[in-house]
N, C-alpha and C positions, 0 to 999 in steps of 0.2 A: 513519567507520562510521555507517550509518544508525541513528537513534535507535530505529526500529522493530525492529531486530535485537537491541538491548540493553535494551529496555524493562524487563524483569524485573530486570536488574542495577541500573538507575537507581532503580527503586522500592525495591529492597532496600538501596540505599546503597553497593553495591560499586563503582559508577562514579558520576561526577558530570559534569554538563554544564558546559562552559566557556562563559562569556559573552564572546564575541569578536566584533569587527566582521565583518559579512558572514556570520555564522552565525545560525541554521541555514541551510543551503543547501536550498531547497525545489525539488522536482522534480515534474513532472506524471507521472501514471500513464496508460498507454494500454492499451486492450483492443483487440487486433487480430485479424483473421480473414483467411483466404485469400480473395482475390478470384476465384480460378479454381475454387472448389469450394463448393457450397452447404453450409450448416451442417445437421447432423443435428438432429432434434427435441430430443434431449438437449442438444446444444451450444447450441441456441437458448434453451432454458430456463436453462442456466448463464449465458449472456451476459446475459439479461434479469435474472436474480437479481443478478449482480455489478453491473450498471449501476444497478439499482434501489437498491442499498445505498449508493451514492455515497460510498464510502470508509469506511463504518461498520465494515467488517471489520478495519480497521487498528487496532492498539493505541492507546489514548489516551495521549498523552505528557504 
């Protein structure tokens, strides 16, 4: 389970993180768009906002 999905439970002490070799598994996040259709102005602003945050929207673990 991704730590981002259980961050509240970890902070509350209802779950604990196990310190095991090879963990945590880190993954890259990608923002994708269709190549065959232009983005609307709203979608362009959303993409710029998400890209500008550089992951700051994710919970702090």
